[in-house]
C-alpha positions in Angstrom: 85.1 113.2 118.4 83.2 110.4 120.8 83.5 108.1 117.6 87.1 108.7 117.3 87.7 107.9 120.9 85.7 104.8 120.8 87.7 103.6 117.9 90.8 104.3 119.2 89.7 102.7 122.5 88.7 99.4 120.3 92.1 99.5 118.7 94.0 99.7 121.8 92.1 96.8 123.4 92.1 94.4 120.2 94.9 91.7 120.3 97.3 92.7 117.5 99.4 90.2 115.3 102.1 90.5 112.9 101.1 90.0 109.2 102.1 86.7 108.9 99.5 86.0 111.7 96.6 87.8 110.3 93.8 85.3 110.2 92.4 83.8 106.8 88.7 84.0 106.7 86.9 80.4 105.6 87.1 79.1 102.3 83.5 80.1 101.5 84.9 83.6 101.9 88.0 83.5 99.8 87.6 84.6 96.0 90.1 82.1 94.9 88.3 79.1 96.6 85.1 79.9 94.7 86.1 81.1 91.2 87.9 79.4 88.3 92.0 79.6 88.2 94.2 79.5 85.4 94.7 76.0 84.2 98.4 76.5 84.2 98.2 77.6 87.8 95.2 75.3 89.1 96.0 75.4 92.7 98.1 77.0 95.3 99.9 73.7 95.9 100.7 73.3 92.1 101.9 77.1 92.2 104.3 76.5 94.8 105.6 73.1 94.1 105.8 73.0 90.2 105.3 76.4 88.6 107.7 78.5 90.9 110.8 76.2 91.0 110.5 74.9 87.5 108.5 77.3 85.1 108.2 80.5 86.7 108.4 82.4 83.4 104.4 81.0 83.1 103.1 83.6 85.4 105.2 86.7 83.8 104.3 85.7 80.2 101.6 87.9 78.6 99.2 85.4 77.4 95.4 85.3 76.6 94.1 82.9 79.3 91.7 80.2 78.8 88.1 81.6 78.5 86.5 80.2 81.7 89.2 81.6 83.7 88.7 84.4 86.7 92.3 84.7 88.1 95.8 83.4 87.9 98.2 82.9 90.8 101.0 84.7 90.5 104.0 85.9 92.9 105.2 89.4 93.4 108.6 90.0 92.0 109.5 93.6 91.3 112.2 93.5 88.7 113.5 95.6 85.7 111.8 94.4 82.6 112.8 93.1 80.2 114.9 91.0 82.6 118.7 90.9 82.3 119.7 87.3 82.4 122.9 87.4 83.9 125.4 84.8 82.2 126.8 82.0 84.3 129.9 82.7 86.5 132.3 81.0 85.8 131.6 81.4 82.1 129.9 78.3 80.5 128.2 76.9 77.5 124.7 76.9 77.8 123.0 73.9 76.1 119.4 74.3 77.3 119.0 78.3 77.2 115.3 77.9 78.0 116.0 75.9 81.1 118.6 78.4 82.2 116.3 81.2 82.0 113.6 79.2 84.2 116.5 78.5 86.5 117.7 82.2 86.8 114.0 83.4 87.4 113.1 80.5 90.0 116.3 81.7 92.0 114.6 85.2 92.2 111.4 83.9 93.1 110.2 84.4 97.0 109.9 80.2 97.5 112.2 79.7 100.1 110.8 79.0 103.6 111.9 81.9 106.2 111.2 82.3 109.9 108.3 84.7 110.9 108.7 87.8 113.1 107.2 86.7 116.3 106.1 83.4 118.4 102.5 83.8 117.5 101.5 81.1 115.4 101.3 82.4 111.7 98.3 81.8 109.4 100.6 81.4 106.1 104.4 80.3 105.7 106.7 83.2 104.7 109.1 82.7 101.8 111.8 84.9 100.5 114.2 84.7 97.7 118.0 83.9 98.0 118.9 86.2 95.2 116.7 89.3 95.2 117.5 91.5 98.1 116.8 95.1 97.0 116.8 98.3 99.4 113.1 98.9 100.4 112.1 102.0 102.6 108.8 102.6 104.1 108.0 106.1 103.6 104.3 105.8 104.3 101.5 103.8 106.4 98.2 105.0 107.0 97.0 105.2 110.3 93.2 105.8 108.9 93.3 102.7 106.9 94.6 100.4 109.9 92.1 102.1 112.2 89.2 101.1 109.9 90.3 98.1 107.7 92.9 96.2 109.7 92.9 97.3 113.6 94.3 93.9 114.4 97.4 94.2 112.3 100.6 94.8 114.4 103.1 97.3 112.6 105.8 97.1 115.2 107.7 100.3 115.4 106.7 101.6 111.8 105.3 104.7 113.0 108.5 105.4 115.3 110.6 105.0 112.1 108.4 107.2 110.1 108.8 110.0 112.6 106.8 112.9 113.7 104.4 113.9 110.9 105.6 117.6 110.2 105.6 119.9 107.0 108.8 121.9 107.7 112.1 120.2 109.2 112.0 119.9 112.7 114.5 122.4 114.4 115.2 120.2 117.4 116.4 116.8 117.1 113.6 114.1 118.2 114.5 111.9 120.8 115.7 108.6 119.3 112.7 106.2 119.8 113.5 102.9 121.7 111.8 99.8 120.2 112.5 96.3 121.1 113.8 93.6 118.7 110.4 92.4 118.5 108.9 95.3 117.3 111.7 95.9 114.6 111.4 92.2 113.4 107.4 92.9 113.0 108.0 96.2 111.3 110.8 94.6 108.9 108.2 91.7 108.2 105.6 94.2 107.4 107.7 96.0 104.8 109.4 92.7 103.3 105.7 91.5 102.4 104.2 94.8 101.4 107.1 95.4 99.1 107.0 92.0 97.4 110.5 90.9 99.1 108.6 88.2 101.2 105.4 86.3 100.1 102.6 84.7 102.3 101.3 81.4 101.2 99.9 78.2 102.4 100.2 75.6 99.6 98.9 72.7 101.5 97.1 73.0 104.8 95.3 70.6 107.1 94.4 73.3 109.6 93.1 75.9 107.4 92.6 77.0 103.7 95.3 77.0 101.3 96.3 80.2 99.9 98.6 82.0 97.0 98.8 85.6 95.9 96.8 86.2 92.5 96.0 88.5 89.6 92.6 88.9 88.2 91.5 88.6 84.8 89.4 91.4 83.4 88.3 93.2 80.0 87.2 96.7 79.2 86.2 99.5 77.1 88.9 102.4 77.1 87.5 105.8 76.1 84.6 104.1 74.4 86.7 101.6 72.4 86.9 97.7 73.2 90.2 97.0 74.1 90.0 93.2 74.8 91.8 91.4 77.7 93.5 93.8 80.3 93.3 92.3 83.6 96.0 93.1 86.6 99.0 94.0 84.7 100.9 95.1 87.8 98.4 94.5 90.8 98.8 91.5 92.7 96.2 90.7 95.6 98.4 89.1 98.6 96.3 88.4 101.5 92.6 88.5 102.4 91.6 88.9 106.3 88.3 89.4 108.0 87.6 92.3 110.1 87.9 91.6 113.9 84.6 93.1 114.5 82.5 91.8 111.8 83.9 88.5 110.3 81.3 88.7 107.3 83.6 91.5 106.2 86.7 90.7 104.6 89.3 92.9 103.4 91.7 92.3 100.4 95.5 93.6 100.3 96.5 94.2 96.7 100.2 95.4 95.9 100.4 97.9 92.8 103.7 97.9 91.1 104.8 94.5 92.5 106.1 93.2 88.7 104.7 91.3 86.0 101.8 89.2 85.6 100.1 87.2 82.5 98.0 90.7 82.0 101.1 92.9 81.9 101.2 92.8 78.1 104.4 94.6 77.0 104.7 96.5 80.2 107.1 96.1 83.2 104.5 95.7 85.9 106.1 98.2 88.1 104.9 101.8 89.5 106.9 104.8 89.9 107.2 106.8 93.0 105.4 109.8 91.4 102.1 108.0 90.7 102.3 105.9 93.7 102.1 109.0 96.1 99.4 110.6 94.2 97.3 107.4 94.6 98.4 107.0 98.5 97.4 110.3 99.2 94.2 110.6 97.3 92.6 107.4 98.4 92.7 108.6 102.3 91.7 112.3 101.4 88.5 110.7 99.6 87.7 108.8 102.4 88.1 112.0 104.8 85.6 113.7 102.4 83.5 110.4 102.6 83.8 109.7 99.0 83.5 105.8 98.2 87.3 104.7 97.5 89.8 101.9 97.9 91.8 102.6 100.9 95.9 103.3 101.2 97.8 101.3 103.5 101.5 101.7 102.7 104.0 103.0 100.4 107.2 101.4 100.1 110.1 103.0 98.0 112.4 100.8 95.9 115.3 103.4 95.4 117.7 101.3 93.7 114.9 99.8 91.2 115.2 102.0 88.1 111.8 102.6 85.8 111.8 104.0 82.3 108.8 106.2 81.6 109.0 109.7 80.0 112.2 110.1 82.2 114.1 107.5 84.5 112.6 107.2 87.8 112.3 104.8 90.7 110.2 102.0 91.6 107.7 102.3 94.7 105.0 99.6 95.7 101.8 101.0 97.0 99.3 98.7 99.0 95.8 99.3 98.4 92.9 97.9 100.6 89.3 97.0 99.8 86.5 94.5 100.5 86.9 93.4 96.4 88.7 94.6 93.5 86.0 93.3 90.9 85.3 95.8 88.2 82.9 95.8 85.8 85.7 94.7 83.3 85.7 91.3 85.1 82.0 90.6 83.8 83.1 92.0 80.2 86.0 89.5 79.9 83.4 86.6 80.6 80.7 88.2 77.9 82.4 90.4 75.5 80.6 92.4 72.7 80.4 90.3 69.5 81.4 91.5 66.2 83.7 94.3 67.4 86.8 95.4 65.9 89.4 96.5 68.2 93.2 97.1 68.7 94.1 95.2 71.8 96.0 92.0 73.0 92.9 89.9 71.9 89.7 88.6 73.4 88.7 85.1 74.5 84.9 83.9 73.5 82.1 84.2 75.9 81.9 81.7 78.8 78.3 82.1 80.3 79.0 79.6 83.0 81.7 81.6 84.2 80.0 84.8 83.9 77.3 83.0 86.2 79.9 81.8 88.7 81.5 85.4 89.0 77.8 87.2 89.2 76.5 84.5 91.9 79.5 85.2 94.0 79.5 89.0 93.7 75.8 89.3 94.3 75.9 86.8 97.3 79.0 87.6 99.0 80.4 90.8 97.9 77.3 92.9 97.2 75.1 90.7 99.9 71.9 91.6 97.9 69.0 91.7 100.1 65.5 90.3 99.5 66.5 87.5 97.3 65.8 84.1 98.5 68.6 82.3 97.5 67.6 78.9 98.6 64.4 79.3 96.7 66.4 80.0 93.2 65.2 83.5 93.0 66.7 85.6 90.2 69.7 87.9 91.1 71.1 89.3 87.6 68.8 92.4 87.4 69.4 93.1 91.1 73.0 93.0 90.9 72.8 95.3 87.7 70.8 97.8 89.6 72.8 97.7 93.0 76.1 98.4 90.9 74.3 101.3 89.1 73.2 102.9 92.7 76.5 102.6 94.0 78.3 104.0 91.2 75.8 106.8 90.8 76.3 107.7 94.5 80.2 107.9 93.9 79.9 110.0 90.8 77.3 112.4 92.8 80.1 112.6 95.7 83.0 113.4 92.9 80.9 116.1 91.5 80.0 117.6 94.6 83.5 117.8 95.6 85.0 118.8 92.6 86.8 115.7 92.0 87.9 114.4 88.2 88.9 110.8 88.1 90.1 111.3 84.4 90.0 107.7 83.1 86.4 106.2 83.7 87.0 103.6 81.2 85.2 100.3 82.3 88.1 98.5 83.5 88.4 101.3 86.1 84.9 101.1 87.4 84.4 99.0 90.7 81.8 96.8 91.5 81.2 98.2 94.9 81.0 101.8 93.7 84.4 102.9 95.0 86.7 105.2 93.4 89.7 103.1 92.2 92.7 103.2 90.1 94.0 106.9 90.8 95.7 108.0 87.6 95.4 111.4 86.3 93.0 112.7 88.9 92.5 116.3 90.1 90.4 118.4 92.5 89.0 121.3 90.9 90.9 124.6 92.0 89.1 127.6 89.7 86.0 126.4 88.7 85.6 125.3 85.2 82.7 122.9 84.4 84.6 122.0 81.1 87.7 121.1 82.7 89.5 118.1 81.6 92.2 116.8 83.9 93.7 113.9 81.8 95.9 115.4 79.0 95.4 112.2 77.0 91.5 113.0 77.0 91.6 115.1 73.7 87.8 114.7 73.3 86.9 115.7 77.2 85.2 112.4 77.2 85.8 112.5 81.0 85.9 116.3 81.7 84.2 117.3 84.8 80.8 118.2 83.1 80.8 114.9 81.5 81.4 112.5 84.5 79.0 109.7 84.5 78.8 106.3 85.2 76.1 105.5 82.6 78.2 104.2 79.7 80.2 101.7 82.1 76.8 100.4 83.7 75.5 100.0 80.2 78.9 97.9 79.5 77.8 95.7 82.6 74.2 95.2 81.4 75.5 94.3 78.1 77.7 91.7 79.8 74.8 90.6 82.0 72.4 90.5 79.1 72.5 86.7 78.5 72.0 85.9 82.0 69.2 88.4 83.0 67.6 87.3 79.6 67.6 83.6 80.7 66.4 84.5 83.9 63.4 86.3 82.8 62.8 83.6 80.2 62.4 81.3 83.2 60.0 83.0 85.2 62.6 85.1 87.1 64.5 82.2 88.4 68.6 82.1 89.0 70.1 80.3 86.2 71.8 77.0 87.4 75.0 75.3 86.6 75.2 74.5 83.2 72.6 76.8 82.2 74.4 78.0 78.7 74.6 74.5 77.2 70.4 74.7 77.1 70.6 78.8 76.3 68.9 79.7 73.1 69.1 82.8 71.1 65.5 83.5 72.0 66.1 83.7 75.7 69.7 85.3 75.8 69.5 89.2 76.3 65.7 89.5 75.9 63.6 92.1 78.0 66.6 94.1 79.2 66.0 96.7 81.8 67.7 99.5 80.2 65.5 102.2 80.9 64.8 101.2 84.5 68.6 101.1 85.0 69.2 104.4 83.5 66.4 105.9 85.6 67.9 104.4 88.7 71.4 106.1 87.8 69.8 109.5 87.0 67.8 109.6 90.1 70.3 108.2 92.7 72.8 110.7 91.2 70.5 113.8 91.3 69.2 113.0 95.0 72.8 112.2 96.1 74.0 115.3 94.6 71.4 117.6 96.3 71.8 116.1 99.6 75.6 116.4 99.6 75.4 120.2 98.1 72.9 121.1 100.9 75.4 119.6 103.3 78.0 122.0 102.1 75.9 124.9 102.2 74.5 124.2 105.8 71.1 123.2 104.9 69.4 120.0 106.1 65.8 120.1 104.7 65.3 118.9 101.2 63.6 121.2 98.7 63.2 120.6 95.2 64.0 124.0 94.1 67.4 124.1 95.8 69.4 123.0 92.7 67.7 125.4 90.2 67.4 128.5 92.6 70.5 127.9 94.9 73.0 125.5 94.0 73.3 126.0 90.2 73.3 129.8 90.3 76.3 129.7 92.6 78.0 127.5 90.6 77.3 129.5 87.5 78.4 132.6 89.3 81.8 130.8 90.6 82.6 129.8 86.9 81.9 133.2 85.3 83.9 134.8 88.2 86.6 132.3 88.1 86.8 131.7 91.7 88.5 128.8 93.6 85.9 126.0 94.0 86.9 124.6 97.3 87.9 128.2 98.8 84.5 129.4 97.9 82.7 126.6 99.7 84.8 127.1 102.6 84.3 130.9 103.0 80.4 130.2 102.8 80.9 128.0 105.9 81.4 131.4 107.8 78.2 133.2 106.5 75.3 133.6 108.7 72.2 135.4 108.0 72.9 138.5 110.4 75.3 139.9 107.9 72.5 140.9 105.7 71.2 143.1 108.4 71.1 146.9 108.5 74.7 148.1 110.1 76.6 145.2 109.1 77.4 146.5 105.6 81.1 146.7 106.5 81.3 143.2 107.5 79.3 142.1 104.7 81.8 143.7 102.5 84.8 142.3 103.9 83.1 138.8 103.6 82.4 139.1 99.9 86.0 140.6 99.4 87.3 137.4 101.0 85.3 135.2 98.5 86.6 137.2 95.5 90.1 137.2 96.8 89.8 133.4 95.4 90.5 134.3 91.8 94.0 134.1 90.6 93.4 137.3 88.3 91.9 140.0 90.3 92.7 142.6 87.8 90.4 141.3 85.4 87.5 140.9 87.4 84.6 143.7 87.7 84.7 143.6 91.3 81.3 146.0 91.4 79.4 143.9 89.3 80.6 140.8 91.2 79.8 142.1 94.4 76.2 142.9 93.4 75.8 139.3 92.1 76.9 138.0 95.4 74.7 140.3 97.3 71.4 138.8 95.0 72.4 135.3 95.6 73.4 135.7 99.6 70.0 137.5 99.9 68.3 134.3 98.3 70.6 132.1 100.3 69.7 134.0 103.4 65.9 133.2 102.9 66.5 129.7 102.4 68.7 129.5 105.5 66.1 131.0 107.6 63.4 128.8 106.4 65.2 126.0 108.6 65.9 128.3 111.7 62.8 127.1 113.5 62.3 123.7 111.6 63.0 120.2 113.1 66.0 119.5 111.3 67.6 121.7 114.0 65.4 121.3 117.0 68.2 119.8 119.1 70.7 122.5 118.5 70.9 125.3 121.2 72.3 127.8 119.0 71.2 127.4 115.4 74.0 129.6 113.9 76.7 127.9 115.6 75.5 124.7 114.8 74.9 125.7 110.9 78.7 126.8 111.0 80.0 123.8 112.5 78.2 121.7 110.3 79.0 123.7 107.2 82.9 123.7 108.2 82.7 119.9 108.7 81.7 119.5 105.0 83.7 122.0 103.3 87.6 121.3 103.4 90.0 123.6 104.2 92.9 121.6 102.8 92.6 120.3 99.6 94.9 118.1 97.7 95.8 120.2 94.9 97.6 119.5 91.7 100.4 122.2 92.5 100.9 120.8 95.9 101.2 116.9 94.7 103.9 118.3 92.4 105.7 119.9 94.7 105.6 117.3 97.3 106.5 114.6 94.7 109.6 116.7 94.2 110.5 116.6 97.7 110.1 113.2 98.2 112.3 112.4 95.5 115.0 114.3 96.7 115.0 113.7 100.5 112.6 110.7 101.5 113.1 111.5 105.2 111.5 115.0 105.0 109.1 114.0 102.3 107.5 111.1 104.4 106.9 113.4 107.3 105.2 116.1 105.0 102.8 112.9 103.6 102.0 111.6 107.2 100.5 115.2 107.9 98.6 115.4 104.6 95.1 114.4 103.5 93.2 112.7 106.5 92.1 115.9 108.4 91.2 118.1 105.8 88.3 119.9 107.7 90.6 121.3 110.3 91.4 124.9 110.4 95.0 124.7 109.0 97.1 127.4 109.2 95.3 129.0 112.0 92.4 129.8 110.0 90.4 133.1 111.2 93.4 134.2 113.2 94.5 137.8 112.1 97.9 137.3 113.5 100.4 138.7 111.0 101.7 135.7 109.0 105.2 136.4 109.9 104.5 136.0 113.8 102.8 132.6 113.2 105.0 129.5 113.9 106.6 128.0 110.8 104.7 125.1 110.9 101.4 127.0 110.8 102.7 129.6 107.9 103.2 126.4 105.8 99.9 125.1 106.7 98.6 128.5 105.5 100.4 128.3 102.3 99.3 124.6 101.4 95.8 125.9 101.5 96.2 128.4 98.9 95.7 128.4 95.2 99.6 128.1 94.9 101.6 128.1 91.7 99.2 129.6 89.1 101.1 127.8 86.4 99.3 124.3 87.8 95.5 125.9 87.6 93.8 123.6 85.0 96.8 121.5 85.0 96.6 118.2 83.2 98.2 115.3 84.5 99.8 112.2 82.5 98.3 108.7 82.4 102.2 107.6 82.8 102.6 105.7 85.9 
């Protein structure tokens, strides 16, 4: 709690500025100033002065970019696709049809200079479109993301507009909040920028770095098959700003669903409300569980923009935040597998110099690898690989410990920082099934819970880096220099690869992290080698056989204390076990006598393990061992879990009524360890306040039709 108070105090004392006045980092910290742009958009100045007014279609056409390219400048422009080009009014003969299309697109580009929201000196110019002004409604804004990543961002009266978080409609009308015209203007500017309606750019600047939005190029393996060029098909990075308390840490703001880019292939570049809600909520839920993840900033509905998926839906733009969105696929794009047949949009030849540029930027600026003497030219390729392996192993361990399934662990969805990214058909485990497949497109169970592993993706990174790592080894572990690829030979490329060492790092890191997290969930602090074999795995096996709720079981175990095993407590013990066994959706099929015996056996062994820590140094600072253990276990086991049934129900509510839905979303996902629904209170449910009753309902297994629910990749 002290840390929370300190964070809030720090936020209150920060000088907050509107989004147009967020500071840019120096050029050395901006990815587009250090990597290679698309030659069609060679600079922000050319992009602004030539492409947007004259050839805007170039940023929307699906095409293979030049092999040396890392990114392409592109403006957000959420529109239906294929574009419905309207004829002239009044009617006229169009001699130059291509020119007319370019003019039509240009008129809808955000390229007209507009005033900013406040008197504070803007960091960038703001541009809007003359002919594109759809309804845009803020339905989500993450206070936790603002606190952690952008504490200096002024959002005006945004939280007042969103209303008080509540699971059920408020009976009493809220007193209308009064806000200043400036606060309203700041909030509207935020909504305009984060909805793709307005764009912040600095085409040329004498006082600071130039800047324009961009999308990144990457390739990848999808379900084990090489797919060629993929790239940010509907993601556009619109800003990068340093954290006010650590200028070396920068955060990138990226819009998802803001329109076509050169990487969209045949898609529309849009995202639907349904999938955007899922990602918005889960990103912050994962952070609350201390699982590495990209962060959610905002959710803006575009209710007048139709999107066709399996059914007609409406568009939504989701803003996510991370230090970087570089993926393993970015490296694969520059060093693809050779002689590989695939069905895809195509793939460029390798460009090893571009690989060096991306790798050096990632190693020095993003990962900030320690122990490398950059001035002395020490090798970094192998250490980059190992660092990414460690990060992703820790991420996967956290997924496993908290029953999370990503569903699409393709190499283009694996973050170089080891962050959970691209939330599609994900799921949190309900009734424990180690073979559960959350993605209905994953017919072979490649990404089932039991098979969750980052080994394949890290092998793909090793393959992509192999020419560089081999060259460094051939040079006596010295870093390759600019132009190195022209003198490389087959004898130096890809030799002495550290595959065995990398895989050992993956296995060891994942096992250690998983063990630590499971001990934490069980209220244990001392590492014991036998814990996995004697405590954790028998528990998992028992849950699976008895078909128990994964998270509900762990939450109940947080209330266990060894005194329950003593004589005279048999009635309490029986009640405790009954409470655990109530976490099955099908109690009639359970042999309760046998299940109770199995739990007694396991709890006896668990009690011995707990008691072994009672007088150990790990708890020496605690006055009351049992209370401290219970508090620690409750703070590691969520009461509220973002279950599939809950998400489906919420999505329908938001689709039907934004006002009610946005209040519900505001309450979910950020405080999962709180005692939702008056946990432990024996008051009859009908006597509880309606809000508390709803909290309790949301903490249950819910509609049994959604147990084991498989979600669609469609988004």
